[in-house]
C-alpha positions in Angstrom: 130.0 75.7 96.3 132.3 73.4 94.5 132.4 74.5 90.8 135.2 72.0 89.9 132.8 69.1 89.5 130.7 71.2 87.0 133.6 71.5 84.6 134.9 68.6 82.5 138.7 68.3 81.9 139.1 68.4 78.1 141.2 69.9 75.3 138.3 72.1 74.1 138.8 75.5 72.5 136.6 78.2 73.9 136.0 80.2 70.8 134.6 83.1 72.7 138.0 84.0 74.2 140.7 82.2 72.3 141.8 80.2 75.3 142.6 76.5 75.4 141.6 74.4 78.4 143.7 71.3 78.6 144.1 68.3 80.8 147.0 67.3 83.0 148.6 64.9 80.4 149.6 67.7 78.1 150.9 70.2 80.7 153.2 70.6 83.6 151.3 68.2 85.9 154.3 67.9 88.3 154.1 71.6 89.2 153.1 72.2 92.8 150.4 74.7 91.7 149.2 72.8 88.7 145.4 72.8 88.0 143.5 71.3 85.1 142.2 74.7 84.0 145.2 75.8 81.8 144.7 78.6 79.4 146.7 79.8 76.4 146.0 83.1 74.7 147.0 85.0 71.6 144.3 87.2 70.1 142.2 88.2 73.1 144.3 87.9 76.3 142.0 90.2 78.2 138.9 88.0 78.0 138.7 85.4 80.8 138.2 81.8 79.7 134.6 80.6 80.5 135.9 77.5 82.4 138.1 79.7 84.6 135.3 82.1 85.1 133.2 79.1 86.5 136.0 78.0 88.8 136.6 81.5 90.2 134.4 84.0 92.0 134.8 86.6 89.2 131.0 87.1 88.8 130.8 88.3 92.5 134.1 90.2 93.0 134.9 91.4 89.4 138.5 91.2 90.5 141.2 88.5 90.0 144.8 88.2 91.2 147.2 87.4 88.4 150.8 86.3 89.2 153.7 86.9 86.9 156.7 84.6 86.3 158.6 86.2 89.3 155.8 85.4 91.7 154.6 89.0 92.0 150.8 89.4 92.2 148.7 92.0 90.4 145.0 92.6 91.1 143.1 93.1 87.8 139.6 94.4 87.7 137.1 92.8 85.2 133.9 94.0 83.7 131.0 91.8 82.6 130.3 91.9 78.8 126.9 90.6 77.6 127.5 87.6 75.4 124.6 85.5 74.1 122.4 84.5 77.1 125.3 85.1 79.6 128.3 87.1 80.2 132.0 87.0 79.5 134.5 88.9 81.6 136.9 91.4 80.2 140.0 92.7 82.0 140.2 96.4 82.5 143.6 97.9 81.7 145.2 94.5 81.1 148.0 95.9 78.9 148.9 98.7 81.4 148.6 96.6 84.5 150.0 93.2 83.4 151.4 92.6 79.9 153.4 95.7 79.4 155.1 95.8 82.9 156.0 92.1 82.3 157.3 92.6 78.8 154.7 90.5 77.1 153.8 91.8 73.7 151.1 90.9 71.2 153.1 88.4 69.1 153.8 86.3 72.3 151.9 83.4 73.6 151.4 82.8 77.3 150.3 79.8 79.4 148.3 80.6 82.6 147.2 78.2 85.2 144.2 79.0 87.4 144.8 77.8 91.0 141.5 77.1 92.8 143.3 76.9 96.2 145.1 80.2 95.8 142.2 81.9 93.8 144.6 83.3 91.3 145.6 83.1 87.6 149.4 82.1 87.5 151.5 82.9 84.5 153.6 79.7 83.9 155.3 80.3 80.5 155.8 82.9 77.8 156.6 81.8 74.3 158.2 84.2 71.7 
């Protein structure tokens, strides 16, 4: 099933997860692994963006591969959390498995790209 057609490219803020989904014009569109589902986080880095959740198979597997700046993959487990009429997905041990080993701290902002082809969330930039 192709979920990509169900999701509009926009600069909408997903208030449930403090992610921003933006279009190609405002990001690194020339990157080889660029995809329109780009997410920034600050306050709740462990909650998966609703648009990324739609593009991925997180609802079936409850796992997602996350790639750091050095290209090293980490598999992160997620748990569903009831939210309104649906669910949102919260990463289990996000700090222990990803942010702390990659020296990413609470006051930093990160940009992730979800690659549909690779089925993983890719860390593109870290801002201090």
